[in-house]
DSSP file (Angstrom, degrees, kcal/mol; ACC not computed):
  #  RESIDUE AA STRUCTURE BP1 BP2  ACC     N-H-->O    O-->H-N    N-H-->O    O-->H-N    TCO  KAPPA ALPHA  PHI   PSI    X-CA   Y-CA   Z-CA
    1    1 A M              0   0    0      0, 0.0    70,-2.5     0, 0.0     2,-0.5   0.000 360.0 360.0 360.0 141.3   12.0   28.3  -26.3
    2    2 A I  E     -ab  71  97A   0     94,-3.1    96,-2.8    68,-0.2     2,-0.5  -0.978 360.0-166.6-116.2 125.8    9.7   26.5  -28.7
    3    3 A I  E     -ab  72  98A   0     68,-3.2    70,-3.3    -2,-0.5     2,-0.5  -0.942   2.2-163.0-112.5 129.4    6.1   26.1  -27.6
    4    4 A I  E     -ab  73  99A   0     94,-3.0    96,-3.1    -2,-0.5     2,-0.6  -0.963   2.5-161.8-113.7 126.1    3.8   23.8  -29.5
    5    5 A I  E     +ab  74 100A   0     68,-3.2    70,-2.1    -2,-0.5     2,-0.3  -0.934  15.1 177.6-111.2 116.1    0.1   24.2  -29.0
    6    6 A N  E     + b   0 101A   0     94,-3.4    96,-3.1    -2,-0.6     2,-0.3  -0.788  15.8 120.3-114.2 154.8   -2.0   21.1  -30.1
    7    7 A G  E     - b   0 102A   0     68,-0.4    96,-0.1    -2,-0.3     3,-0.1  -0.859  56.2 -66.3 163.1 167.8   -5.7   20.5  -29.9
    8    8 A S    >   -     0   0    0     94,-0.6     3,-1.5    -2,-0.3     5,-0.3  -0.068  67.8 -71.2 -68.6 170.4   -8.8   19.8  -31.8
    9    9 A V  T 3  S+     0   0    0      1,-0.2    -1,-0.2     2,-0.1   104,-0.1  -0.386 119.1  16.5 -62.6 137.5  -10.5   22.1  -34.3
   10   10 A G  T 3  S+     0   0    0     -3,-0.1    -1,-0.2   102,-0.1    -2,-0.1   0.467  86.2 118.2  81.1   1.3  -12.2   25.1  -32.7
   11   11 A I  S <  S-     0   0    0     -3,-1.5    -2,-0.1    91,-0.1    -1,-0.1   0.760  89.3-104.3 -73.3 -24.2  -10.4   24.7  -29.4
   12   12 A G     >  +     0   0    0     -4,-0.3     4,-2.9    -5,-0.1     5,-0.3   0.623  68.9 146.8 111.0  19.1   -8.8   28.2  -29.8
   13   13 A K  H  > S+     0   0    0     -5,-0.3     4,-2.8     1,-0.2     5,-0.2   0.908  74.6  44.0 -54.5 -48.9   -5.2   27.2  -30.7
   14   14 A T  H  > S+     0   0    0      2,-0.2     4,-2.3     1,-0.2    -1,-0.2   0.933 116.8  44.8 -66.2 -46.6   -4.6   30.2  -33.0
   15   15 A T  H  > S+     0   0    0      2,-0.2     4,-2.1     1,-0.2    -1,-0.2   0.906 116.4  46.8 -64.7 -41.9   -6.2   32.8  -30.7
   16   16 A I  H  X S+     0   0    0     -4,-2.9     4,-3.0     2,-0.2     5,-0.2   0.917 111.7  50.7 -66.4 -43.7   -4.4   31.4  -27.7
   17   17 A A  H  X S+     0   0    0     -4,-2.8     4,-2.2    -5,-0.3    -2,-0.2   0.897 109.6  51.5 -61.0 -40.0   -1.0   31.2  -29.5
   18   18 A S  H  X S+     0   0    0     -4,-2.3     4,-0.8     2,-0.2    -1,-0.2   0.915 114.4  42.2 -63.5 -43.6   -1.5   34.8  -30.6
   19   19 A G  H >< S+     0   0    0     -4,-2.1     3,-0.6     1,-0.2     4,-0.3   0.891 113.6  52.3 -68.4 -39.9   -2.1   35.9  -27.0
   20   20 A F  H >< S+     0   0    0     -4,-3.0     3,-1.7     1,-0.2     4,-0.4   0.857 100.0  63.8 -64.6 -36.1    0.7   33.7  -25.6
   21   21 A Q  H >< S+     0   0    0     -4,-2.2     3,-1.3     1,-0.3    -1,-0.2   0.849  94.7  60.3 -56.2 -36.1    3.1   35.2  -28.1
   22   22 A K  T << S+     0   0    0     -4,-0.8    -1,-0.3    -3,-0.6    -2,-0.2   0.616  88.3  72.7 -72.3 -11.9    2.7   38.6  -26.4
   23   23 A K  T <  S+     0   0    0     -3,-1.7    -1,-0.3    -4,-0.3     2,-0.2   0.744  89.4  73.2 -72.1 -22.7    4.0   37.2  -23.1
   24   24 A F  S <  S-     0   0    0     -3,-1.3     3,-0.2    -4,-0.4    46,-0.0  -0.621  83.5-130.4 -92.8 151.3    7.5   37.1  -24.5
   25   25 A D  S    S+     0   0    0      1,-0.3     2,-0.4    -2,-0.2    -1,-0.1   0.896  99.3   8.7 -63.2 -39.6    9.7   40.1  -25.1
   26   26 A K  S    S+     0   0    0      2,-0.0    43,-0.5    -3,-0.0    44,-0.4  -0.947  86.0 143.7-147.1 118.1   10.4   38.9  -28.7
   27   27 A S        -     0   0    0     -2,-0.4     2,-0.4    -3,-0.2    44,-0.2  -0.968  35.0-137.5-153.9 165.5    8.6   36.0  -30.3
   28   28 A I  E     -c   71   0A   0     42,-2.2    44,-2.7    -2,-0.3     2,-0.5  -0.984  12.5-149.5-127.6 138.0    7.2   34.5  -33.5
   29   29 A M  E     -c   72   0A   0     -2,-0.4     2,-0.6    42,-0.2    44,-0.2  -0.944   9.7-167.0-108.1 128.1    3.9   32.7  -33.9
   30   30 A L  E     -c   73   0A   0     42,-3.4    44,-1.9    -2,-0.5     2,-0.8  -0.950   5.8-158.3-116.9 112.0    3.8   30.1  -36.7
   31   31 A D  E  >  -c   74   0A   0     -2,-0.6     4,-2.9    42,-0.2     3,-0.4  -0.806   4.1-156.9 -93.7 111.7    0.3   28.9  -37.5
   32   32 A G  H  > S+     0   0    0     42,-2.8     4,-2.2    -2,-0.8    43,-0.2   0.835  91.0  55.0 -58.2 -36.5    0.5   25.5  -39.2
   33   33 A D  H  4 S+     0   0    0     41,-0.4    -1,-0.2     2,-0.2    42,-0.1   0.899 114.3  39.7 -65.9 -39.7   -2.9   25.8  -40.9
   34   34 A F  H >4 S+     0   0    0     -3,-0.4     3,-1.2     2,-0.2    -2,-0.2   0.912 118.0  46.6 -76.4 -42.7   -1.9   29.1  -42.5
   35   35 A I  H 3< S+     0   0    0     -4,-2.9    -2,-0.2     1,-0.3    -3,-0.2   0.859 117.9  44.1 -67.1 -34.0    1.7   28.1  -43.4
   36   36 A G  T 3< S+     0   0    0     -4,-2.2     2,-1.6    -5,-0.3    -1,-0.3   0.146  75.5 131.1 -97.3  19.4    0.5   24.8  -44.7
   37   37 A A    <   +     0   0    0     -3,-1.2     2,-0.3    15,-0.1    -4,-0.1  -0.570  34.6 162.9 -76.8  91.2   -2.5   26.1  -46.7
   38   38 A V        -     0   0    0     -2,-1.6    -2,-0.1     2,-0.0    10,-0.0  -0.728  33.9-107.5-109.2 158.0   -1.9   24.4  -50.0
   39   39 A H  S    S+     0   0    0     -2,-0.3     2,-0.1     1,-0.2    -2,-0.0  -0.996 103.4  35.5-131.2 128.6   -4.1   23.8  -53.0
   40   40 A P  S    S-     0   0    0      0, 0.0     2,-0.5     0, 0.0    -1,-0.2   0.516  90.3-159.7 -75.7 151.0   -5.2   21.2  -53.7
   41   41 A F        -     0   0    0     -2,-0.1     2,-0.5    -4,-0.0    -2,-0.1  -0.877  13.4-176.3-104.7 125.3   -5.6   20.2  -50.1
   42   42 A K    >   -     0   0    0     -2,-0.5     3,-1.1     1,-0.1     6,-0.1  -0.990  20.8-144.2-120.0 123.8   -5.8   16.6  -49.0
   43   43 A L  T 3  S+     0   0    0     -2,-0.5     2,-0.5     1,-0.3    -1,-0.1   0.903  95.1  33.8 -55.0 -51.0   -6.4   16.0  -45.3
   44   44 A Y  T 3  S+     0   0    0      4,-0.0     2,-0.8     5,-0.0    -1,-0.3  -0.396  78.7 134.6-108.2  56.0   -4.3   12.9  -44.9
   45   45 A D    <>  -     0   0    0     -3,-1.1     4,-2.1    -2,-0.5     3,-0.3  -0.895  38.4-163.4-103.9 105.1   -1.6   13.5  -47.4
   46   46 A N  H  > S+     0   0    0     -2,-0.8     4,-2.8     1,-0.2     5,-0.2   0.850  89.5  56.3 -60.2 -35.4    1.7   12.6  -45.7
   47   47 A S  H  > S+     0   0    0      1,-0.2     4,-2.2     2,-0.2    -1,-0.2   0.915 108.0  48.5 -61.7 -42.1    3.7   14.5  -48.4
   48   48 A R  H  > S+     0   0    0     -3,-0.3     4,-2.2     2,-0.2    -2,-0.2   0.915 112.7  48.0 -62.7 -43.5    1.8   17.6  -47.6
   49   49 A I  H  X S+     0   0    0     -4,-2.1     4,-2.3     2,-0.2    -2,-0.2   0.920 112.6  47.1 -65.9 -44.4    2.3   17.2  -43.9
   50   50 A Q  H  X S+     0   0    0     -4,-2.8     4,-2.5     2,-0.2    -1,-0.2   0.872 110.4  53.9 -65.6 -35.8    6.0   16.6  -44.2
   51   51 A Y  H  X S+     0   0    0     -4,-2.2     4,-2.4    -5,-0.2    -1,-0.2   0.910 108.2  50.2 -62.2 -42.6    6.3   19.6  -46.5
   52   52 A L  H  X S+     0   0    0     -4,-2.2     4,-2.8     2,-0.2    -2,-0.2   0.937 110.9  48.3 -59.8 -47.2    4.6   21.7  -43.8
   53   53 A Y  H  X S+     0   0    0     -4,-2.3     4,-2.3     1,-0.2    -2,-0.2   0.887 111.2  50.2 -64.5 -38.4    7.0   20.4  -41.2
   54   54 A D  H  X S+     0   0    0     -4,-2.5     4,-2.3     2,-0.2    -1,-0.2   0.907 111.9  48.9 -62.0 -41.2   10.0   21.1  -43.5
   55   55 A T  H  X S+     0   0    0     -4,-2.4     4,-2.9     2,-0.2     5,-0.2   0.910 109.9  50.5 -65.9 -43.0    8.6   24.6  -44.0
   56   56 A L  H  X S+     0   0    0     -4,-2.8     4,-2.7     1,-0.2    -1,-0.2   0.911 111.1  49.6 -60.8 -42.1    8.1   25.2  -40.3
   57   57 A E  H  X S+     0   0    0     -4,-2.3     4,-2.5     2,-0.2    -2,-0.2   0.925 112.2  48.0 -61.3 -44.9   11.7   24.1  -39.7
   58   58 A Y  H  X S+     0   0    0     -4,-2.3     4,-2.1     2,-0.2    -2,-0.2   0.929 114.2  45.0 -62.6 -47.5   13.0   26.5  -42.4
   59   59 A I  H  X S+     0   0    0     -4,-2.9     4,-2.5     2,-0.2     5,-0.2   0.906 112.5  52.0 -65.2 -41.3   11.0   29.4  -41.1
   60   60 A A  H  X S+     0   0    0     -4,-2.7     4,-2.9    -5,-0.2     5,-0.2   0.929 108.9  50.9 -59.6 -45.2   12.1   28.7  -37.5
   61   61 A S  H  X S+     0   0    0     -4,-2.5     4,-2.3     1,-0.2    -1,-0.2   0.910 110.2  50.0 -59.2 -43.6   15.7   28.6  -38.6
   62   62 A F  H  X S+     0   0    0     -4,-2.1     4,-0.7     2,-0.2    -2,-0.2   0.947 114.0  43.4 -60.8 -50.0   15.3   32.0  -40.3
   63   63 A H  H ><>S+     0   0    0     -4,-2.5     5,-2.2     1,-0.2     3,-0.8   0.902 113.7  50.8 -65.9 -40.8   13.7   33.6  -37.3
   64   64 A L  H ><5S+     0   0    0     -4,-2.9     3,-1.3     1,-0.2    -1,-0.2   0.883 107.9  52.8 -64.9 -37.4   16.2   32.1  -34.9
   65   65 A S  H 3<5S+     0   0    0     -4,-2.3    -1,-0.2     1,-0.3    -2,-0.2   0.641 106.8  55.8 -72.8 -12.1   19.1   33.2  -37.0
   66   66 A N  T <<5S-     0   0    0     -3,-0.8    -1,-0.3    -4,-0.7    -2,-0.2   0.065 130.2 -86.8-108.4  23.0   17.7   36.8  -36.9
   67   67 A G  T < 5S+     0   0    0     -3,-1.3     2,-0.4     1,-0.3    -3,-0.2   0.351  84.8 129.5  98.2  -6.3   17.5   37.0  -33.1
   68   68 A Y      < +     0   0    0     -5,-2.2    -1,-0.3    -6,-0.1    -2,-0.1  -0.706  23.6 172.4 -82.8 131.9   14.1   35.5  -32.2
   69   69 A K        +     0   0    0    -43,-0.5     2,-0.5    -2,-0.4    -1,-0.1   0.381  58.5  68.1-118.9   0.3   14.5   32.9  -29.5
   70   70 A N        +     0   0    0    -44,-0.4   -42,-2.2   -68,-0.1     2,-0.4  -0.972  57.2 177.9-128.6 118.7   10.8   32.2  -28.7
   71   71 A L  E     -ac   2  28A   0    -70,-2.5   -68,-3.2    -2,-0.5     2,-0.5  -0.956  12.6-162.9-120.6 136.5    8.6   30.4  -31.2
   72   72 A I  E     -ac   3  29A   0    -44,-2.7   -42,-3.4    -2,-0.4     2,-0.5  -0.980  10.8-173.1-118.4 119.7    5.0   29.4  -30.8
   73   73 A I  E     -ac   4  30A   0    -70,-3.3   -68,-3.2    -2,-0.5     2,-0.5  -0.953   1.7-169.7-114.3 125.8    3.7   26.8  -33.2
   74   74 A N  E     +ac   5  31A   0    -44,-1.9   -42,-2.8    -2,-0.5   -41,-0.4  -0.965  27.0 123.6-118.7 134.2    0.0   25.9  -33.3
   75   75 A Y        -     0   0    0    -70,-2.1     2,-0.7    -2,-0.5   -68,-0.4  -0.966  60.7 -91.7-171.3 165.4   -1.3   23.0  -35.3
   76   76 A I        -     0   0    0     -2,-0.3     2,-0.6   -70,-0.2   -70,-0.1  -0.862  34.4-173.5 -95.8 116.6   -3.3   19.7  -34.9
   77   77 A F        -     0   0    0     -2,-0.7    -2,-0.0    67,-0.2   -71,-0.0  -0.941   3.3-173.4-108.6 110.2   -1.0   16.7  -34.3
   78   78 A E        +     0   0    0     -2,-0.6     2,-0.3     1,-0.1    60,-0.1   0.638  65.5  22.7 -81.4 -14.5   -3.2   13.6  -34.3
   79   79 A S  S  > S-     0   0    0      1,-0.1     4,-2.3    65,-0.0     5,-0.2  -0.972  74.3-114.6-149.0 160.9   -0.5   11.2  -33.2
   80   80 A E  H  > S+     0   0    0     -2,-0.3     4,-3.2     1,-0.2     5,-0.2   0.878 117.0  57.5 -61.6 -38.4    2.8   11.0  -31.4
   81   81 A K  H  > S+     0   0    0      2,-0.2     4,-1.7     1,-0.2    -1,-0.2   0.917 108.0  46.1 -59.6 -44.2    4.5   10.0  -34.7
   82   82 A S  H  > S+     0   0    0      2,-0.2     4,-1.2     1,-0.2    -2,-0.2   0.928 114.6  46.8 -65.2 -46.0    3.3   13.2  -36.3
   83   83 A L  H >X S+     0   0    0     -4,-2.3     4,-2.7     1,-0.2     3,-0.5   0.927 111.6  51.5 -61.3 -45.3    4.3   15.4  -33.4
   84   84 A N  H 3X S+     0   0    0     -4,-3.2     4,-3.0     1,-0.2    -1,-0.2   0.820 100.1  64.0 -63.4 -30.8    7.7   13.7  -33.3
   85   85 A S  H 3X S+     0   0    0     -4,-1.7     4,-0.7    -5,-0.2    -1,-0.2   0.901 111.4  36.5 -60.2 -40.3    8.2   14.2  -37.0
   86   86 A L  H XX S+     0   0    0     -4,-1.2     4,-1.8    -3,-0.5     3,-0.7   0.913 114.8  55.1 -76.0 -44.5    8.2   18.0  -36.3
   87   87 A L  H 3X S+     0   0    0     -4,-2.7     4,-1.9     1,-0.3    -2,-0.2   0.890 102.9  56.9 -57.0 -40.6   10.1   17.7  -33.0
   88   88 A N  H 3< S+     0   0    0     -4,-3.0     4,-0.3     1,-0.2    -1,-0.3   0.839 108.7  47.3 -60.4 -32.8   12.9   15.8  -34.6
   89   89 A R  H << S+     0   0    0     -3,-0.7     3,-0.4    -4,-0.7    -1,-0.2   0.836 114.2  46.6 -74.7 -33.6   13.4   18.7  -37.0
   90   90 A L  H >< S+     0   0    0     -4,-1.8     3,-1.9     1,-0.2     5,-0.4   0.700  91.4  78.6 -85.2 -20.2   13.3   21.4  -34.2
   91   91 A Q  G >< S+     0   0    0     -4,-1.9     3,-1.8     1,-0.3    -1,-0.2   0.763  79.0  72.2 -62.7 -24.6   15.7   19.7  -31.8
   92   92 A K  G 3  S+     0   0    0     -3,-0.4    -1,-0.3    -4,-0.3    -2,-0.1   0.684  85.1  68.0 -64.7 -16.3   18.7   20.8  -33.8
   93   93 A F  G <  S-     0   0    0     -3,-1.9    -1,-0.3     2,-0.1    -2,-0.2   0.552  98.9-136.4 -81.7  -6.6   18.0   24.4  -32.5
   94   94 A N    <   +     0   0    0     -3,-1.8     2,-0.3     1,-0.2    -2,-0.1   0.860  56.1 134.6  54.2  42.2   19.0   23.4  -29.0
   95   95 A L        -     0   0    0     -5,-0.4    -1,-0.2    -4,-0.1     2,-0.2  -0.859  66.5 -95.0-114.2 153.6   16.1   25.2  -27.4
   96   96 A E        -     0   0    0     -2,-0.3   -94,-3.1    -3,-0.1     2,-0.5  -0.487  42.5-156.1 -63.1 134.8   13.7   24.0  -24.7
   97   97 A I  E     -b    2   0A   0    -96,-0.2     2,-0.4    -2,-0.2   -94,-0.2  -0.974  11.8-175.0-120.2 126.9   10.6   22.6  -26.4
   98   98 A R  E     -b    3   0A   0    -96,-2.8   -94,-3.0    -2,-0.5     2,-0.4  -0.976   5.8-162.4-121.2 134.6    7.3   22.4  -24.6
   99   99 A C  E     -b    4   0A   0     -2,-0.4    47,-2.9   -96,-0.2     2,-0.4  -0.959   5.4-170.4-119.0 131.9    4.2   20.8  -26.1
  100  100 A F  E     -bd   5 146A   0    -96,-3.1   -94,-3.4    -2,-0.4     2,-0.6  -0.971  12.4-156.4-123.8 137.1    0.7   21.4  -24.8
  101  101 A F  E     -bd   6 147A   0     45,-2.5    47,-2.6    -2,-0.4     2,-0.3  -0.950  18.9-154.1-110.4 112.2   -2.5   19.5  -25.8
  102  102 A L  E     +bd   7 148A   0    -96,-3.1   -94,-0.6    -2,-0.6     2,-0.3  -0.667  18.7 170.4 -89.9 139.4   -5.5   21.7  -25.2
  103  103 A E  E     + d   0 149A   0     45,-2.1    47,-3.4    -2,-0.3    48,-0.4  -0.983   7.5 170.0-143.7 155.6   -8.9   20.2  -24.5
  104  104 A C        -     0   0    0     -2,-0.3   -93,-0.0    45,-0.2    45,-0.0  -0.899  48.0 -62.2-150.0 177.7  -12.3   21.4  -23.3
  105  105 A T     >  -     0   0    0     -2,-0.3     4,-2.3     1,-0.1     5,-0.2  -0.301  45.4-120.5 -65.2 153.0  -15.9   20.1  -23.1
  106  106 A V  H  > S+     0   0    0      1,-0.2     4,-2.7     2,-0.2     5,-0.2   0.903 113.3  53.8 -61.0 -42.3  -17.5   19.0  -26.3
  107  107 A Q  H  > S+     0   0    0      1,-0.2     4,-2.2     2,-0.2    -1,-0.2   0.913 109.6  47.4 -60.9 -42.6  -20.4   21.5  -25.8
  108  108 A E  H  > S+     0   0    0      2,-0.2     4,-2.4     1,-0.2    -1,-0.2   0.900 111.2  51.7 -65.1 -40.0  -17.9   24.4  -25.3
  109  109 A Q  H  X S+     0   0    0     -4,-2.3     4,-2.5     2,-0.2    -2,-0.2   0.919 108.6  50.8 -62.3 -43.9  -16.0   23.3  -28.4
  110  110 A I  H  X S+     0   0    0     -4,-2.7     4,-2.4     1,-0.2    -2,-0.2   0.921 111.0  48.9 -59.3 -44.8  -19.2   23.2  -30.5
  111  111 A E  H  X S+     0   0    0     -4,-2.2     4,-2.2     1,-0.2    -1,-0.2   0.898 110.0  51.3 -63.1 -40.3  -20.1   26.7  -29.2
  112  112 A R  H  X S+     0   0    0     -4,-2.4     4,-1.0     2,-0.2    -1,-0.2   0.914 110.2  49.3 -63.4 -42.3  -16.6   28.0  -30.1
  113  113 A I  H >< S+     0   0    0     -4,-2.5     3,-0.7     1,-0.2     4,-0.5   0.926 111.3  49.1 -63.2 -44.1  -16.9   26.6  -33.6
  114  114 A K  H >< S+     0   0    0     -4,-2.4     3,-1.3     1,-0.2    -1,-0.2   0.872 106.3  57.1 -63.3 -36.4  -20.3   28.2  -34.1
  115  115 A L  H 3< S+     0   0    0     -4,-2.2    -1,-0.2     1,-0.3    -2,-0.2   0.745  91.5  70.4 -67.5 -22.9  -18.9   31.5  -32.9
  116  116 A R  T << S-     0   0    0     -4,-1.0    -1,-0.3    -3,-0.7    -2,-0.2   0.765  90.2-154.2 -65.4 -23.3  -16.2   31.4  -35.6
  117  117 A N    <   +     0   0    0     -3,-1.3     2,-0.2    -4,-0.5    -3,-0.1   0.877  31.1 161.2  53.8  46.5  -19.1   32.0  -38.0
  118  118 A R    >   -     0   0    0     -5,-0.4     3,-1.2     1,-0.1    -1,-0.2  -0.612  52.2-118.8 -96.7 158.4  -17.4   30.4  -41.0
  119  119 A E  T 3  S+     0   0    0      1,-0.3     3,-0.4    -2,-0.2     4,-0.1   0.854 113.1  53.0 -59.9 -35.7  -19.0   29.1  -44.1
  120  120 A R  T 3>  +     0   0    0      1,-0.2     4,-2.6     2,-0.1    -1,-0.3  -0.080  66.8 129.1 -96.4  35.5  -17.8   25.6  -43.4
  121  121 A V  H <> S+     0   0    0     -3,-1.2     4,-2.5     1,-0.2    -1,-0.2   0.871  72.9  52.8 -58.7 -38.7  -19.2   25.4  -39.9
  122  122 A L  H  > S+     0   0    0     -3,-0.4     4,-2.2     2,-0.2    -1,-0.2   0.908 110.0  47.9 -65.7 -40.1  -20.9   22.0  -40.7
  123  123 A W  H  > S+     0   0    0      2,-0.2     4,-3.0     1,-0.2    -2,-0.2   0.922 112.1  50.1 -64.0 -43.0  -17.6   20.6  -41.9
  124  124 A E  H  X S+     0   0    0     -4,-2.6     4,-2.6     2,-0.2    -2,-0.2   0.886 109.9  50.1 -64.0 -39.0  -15.8   21.9  -38.8
  125  125 A L  H  X S+     0   0    0     -4,-2.5     4,-1.9     2,-0.2    -1,-0.2   0.923 113.7  45.4 -64.7 -43.3  -18.4   20.4  -36.5
  126  126 A K  H  X S+     0   0    0     -4,-2.2     4,-2.2     1,-0.2    -2,-0.2   0.924 114.0  49.2 -63.5 -44.4  -18.1   17.0  -38.3
  127  127 A R  H  X S+     0   0    0     -4,-3.0     4,-3.3     1,-0.2     5,-0.2   0.882 107.6  54.8 -64.3 -38.4  -14.3   17.3  -38.2
  128  128 A A  H  X S+     0   0    0     -4,-2.6     4,-2.8     2,-0.2    -1,-0.2   0.918 107.6  50.1 -60.4 -43.6  -14.3   18.1  -34.5
  129  129 A Y  H  X S+     0   0    0     -4,-1.9     4,-1.4     2,-0.2    -2,-0.2   0.931 114.6  43.9 -60.3 -46.6  -16.3   15.0  -33.8
  130  130 A E  H  X S+     0   0    0     -4,-2.2     4,-2.0     1,-0.2    -2,-0.2   0.939 115.6  47.7 -63.1 -48.2  -13.8   12.9  -35.8
  131  131 A L  H  X S+     0   0    0     -4,-3.3     4,-3.6     1,-0.2     5,-0.3   0.889 105.2  58.4 -63.0 -40.5  -10.8   14.5  -34.3
  132  132 A N  H  X S+     0   0    0     -4,-2.8     4,-2.3    -5,-0.2    -1,-0.2   0.898 107.9  46.9 -58.5 -40.1  -12.0   14.2  -30.8
  133  133 A A  H  X S+     0   0    0     -4,-1.4     4,-1.8    -3,-0.2    -1,-0.2   0.922 115.6  45.6 -66.2 -43.7  -12.2   10.5  -31.1
  134  134 A I  H  X S+     0   0    0     -4,-2.0     4,-2.2     1,-0.2    -2,-0.2   0.936 116.8  43.9 -63.9 -47.3   -8.7   10.3  -32.7
  135  135 A L  H  X S+     0   0    0     -4,-3.6     4,-2.5     2,-0.2    -2,-0.2   0.855 109.7  55.6 -70.7 -35.7   -7.2   12.6  -30.1
  136  136 A E  H  X S+     0   0    0     -4,-2.3     4,-1.0    -5,-0.3    -1,-0.2   0.928 110.9  45.6 -61.4 -44.4   -8.9   11.0  -27.2
  137  137 A K  H >X S+     0   0    0     -4,-1.8     4,-1.3     1,-0.2     3,-0.6   0.921 112.2  51.8 -63.1 -44.0   -7.4    7.6  -28.2
  138  138 A A  H 3X S+     0   0    0     -4,-2.2     4,-3.0     1,-0.2     3,-0.3   0.883 105.0  55.0 -62.3 -39.0   -4.0    9.2  -28.8
  139  139 A T  H 3< S+     0   0    0     -4,-2.5    -1,-0.2     1,-0.2    -2,-0.2   0.758 107.6  51.5 -68.7 -21.8   -4.0   10.8  -25.3
  140  140 A R  H << S+     0   0    0     -4,-1.0    -1,-0.2    -3,-0.6    -2,-0.2   0.806 127.6  17.8 -80.7 -29.6   -4.5    7.4  -23.7
  141  141 A T  H  < S+     0   0    0     -4,-1.3     2,-0.3    -3,-0.3    -2,-0.2   0.544 123.0  37.6-120.9 -11.1   -1.7    5.6  -25.5
  142  142 A E  S  < S-     0   0    0     -4,-3.0     2,-0.7    -5,-0.2    -1,-0.0  -0.819  75.8-106.1-137.3 172.2    0.7    8.3  -26.9
  143  143 A Y        +     0   0    0     -2,-0.3   -60,-0.1     1,-0.1     3,-0.1  -0.923  42.5 152.5-104.7 114.3    2.2   11.6  -26.1
  144  144 A I  S    S-     0   0    0     -2,-0.7   -67,-0.2     1,-0.6     2,-0.2   0.093  71.9 -51.4-122.8  19.6    0.7   14.5  -28.1
  145  145 A G  S    S-     0   0    0    -46,-0.1    -1,-0.6   -44,-0.1     2,-0.4  -0.406  73.2 -60.7 127.8 157.3    1.4   17.2  -25.6
  146  146 A E  E     -d  100   0A   0    -47,-2.9   -45,-2.5    -2,-0.2     2,-0.1  -0.578  63.9-114.8 -69.3 122.8    0.9   18.0  -21.9
  147  147 A K  E     +d  101   0A   0     -2,-0.4     2,-0.4   -47,-0.2   -45,-0.2  -0.393  36.4 179.4 -67.8 131.6   -2.8   18.0  -21.3
  148  148 A V  E     -d  102   0A   0    -47,-2.6   -45,-2.1    -2,-0.1     2,-0.7  -0.952  18.2-148.6-133.7 112.9   -4.3   21.3  -20.3
  149  149 A D  E     +d  103   0A   0     -2,-0.4   -45,-0.2   -47,-0.2   -47,-0.1  -0.719  18.1 176.8 -83.4 117.8   -8.1   21.4  -19.8
  150  150 A I    >   +     0   0    0    -47,-3.4     3,-2.2    -2,-0.7   -46,-0.2   0.135  23.2 146.9-108.7  19.4   -9.3   24.9  -20.7
  151  151 A S  T 3  S+     0   0    0    -48,-0.4     3,-0.1     1,-0.3   -47,-0.1  -0.340  77.4   3.9 -56.7 129.4  -13.0   24.2  -20.1
  152  152 A G  T 3  S+     0   0    0      1,-0.2     2,-0.3   -47,-0.1    -1,-0.3   0.533 103.5 127.4  73.4   6.2  -14.7   27.4  -18.9
  153  153 A K    <   -     0   0    0     -3,-2.2    -1,-0.2     1,-0.0     2,-0.1  -0.739  55.0-131.8 -98.8 143.3  -11.5   29.4  -19.3
  154  154 A T     >  -     0   0    0     -2,-0.3     4,-2.4    -3,-0.1     5,-0.2  -0.334  33.3-102.3 -77.4 170.4  -11.2   32.7  -21.2
  155  155 A I  H  > S+     0   0    0      2,-0.2     4,-2.8     1,-0.2     5,-0.2   0.941 124.3  49.0 -59.1 -47.6   -8.4   33.2  -23.7
  156  156 A N  H  > S+     0   0    0      1,-0.2     4,-2.4     2,-0.2    -1,-0.2   0.892 110.4  50.4 -62.0 -40.4   -6.5   35.3  -21.2
  157  157 A E  H  > S+     0   0    0      2,-0.2     4,-2.1     1,-0.2    -1,-0.2   0.916 112.3  47.5 -63.0 -42.0   -6.9   32.8  -18.4
  158  158 A T  H  X S+     0   0    0     -4,-2.4     4,-2.5     2,-0.2     5,-0.2   0.925 110.7  51.0 -65.1 -44.5   -5.6   30.0  -20.8
  159  159 A V  H  X S+     0   0    0     -4,-2.8     4,-2.5     1,-0.2    -1,-0.2   0.918 111.3  48.7 -57.9 -44.2   -2.7   32.2  -21.8
  160  160 A N  H  X S+     0   0    0     -4,-2.4     4,-2.3     2,-0.2    -1,-0.2   0.868 109.0  52.8 -66.5 -36.5   -1.8   32.8  -18.2
  161  161 A I  H  X S+     0   0    0     -4,-2.1     4,-1.4     2,-0.2    -2,-0.2   0.945 112.3  44.8 -62.1 -47.9   -2.1   29.1  -17.3
  162  162 A L  H  X S+     0   0    0     -4,-2.5     4,-1.2     1,-0.2    -2,-0.2   0.894 110.9  54.4 -63.7 -39.5    0.3   28.2  -20.1
  163  163 A W  H >X S+     0   0    0     -4,-2.5     4,-2.3     1,-0.2     3,-0.5   0.914 106.2  51.6 -61.2 -43.1    2.6   31.0  -19.1
  164  164 A E  H 3< S+     0   0    0     -4,-2.3    -1,-0.2     1,-0.2    -2,-0.2   0.841 108.2  53.5 -62.0 -32.5    2.8   29.7  -15.6
  165  165 A L  H 3< S+     0   0    0     -4,-1.4    -1,-0.2     1,-0.2    -2,-0.2   0.761 118.2  33.2 -74.2 -25.0    3.7   26.3  -17.0
  166  166 A V  H <<        0   0    0     -4,-1.2    -2,-0.2    -3,-0.5    -1,-0.2   0.668 360.0 360.0-106.5 -18.9    6.7   27.6  -19.0
  167  167 A K     <        0   0    0     -4,-2.3    -1,-0.1    -5,-0.2    -3,-0.1   0.528 360.0 360.0 -76.5 360.0    8.2   30.5  -17.0
């Protein structure tokens, strides 16, 4: 099974993916931000994004050929086109693929970003505002994952909600 966890900055994708990974007997978590951490980094560089998706496909193939059958990928997919670009690469593995779009209240998201205590908190807050507008529009007109509202939920509660949806 391949699980894709999508959502805005600060929503908890990485932490949730890490917890969700432990629900499986044997699984791999692929964090798009870490795997795609290139320098120089340009936010809207299609070549960079396609390179990331090629890399995710390559890494997935390696792990699947070595006995792993459950992959959790977390990343921000701003559009159906972007999500489909990765999905088209992953379909060749003939595994069930589930995509989830996580959302929570703006206030909760702001608090989560502040709790991360990173140097670039102001950039992340600005980016969250921009992304929320982009993702809200996308959820109205496109498919970027099955919506899961995690407002007021702990990481464990969210992991259990996702587990119930896939088991």
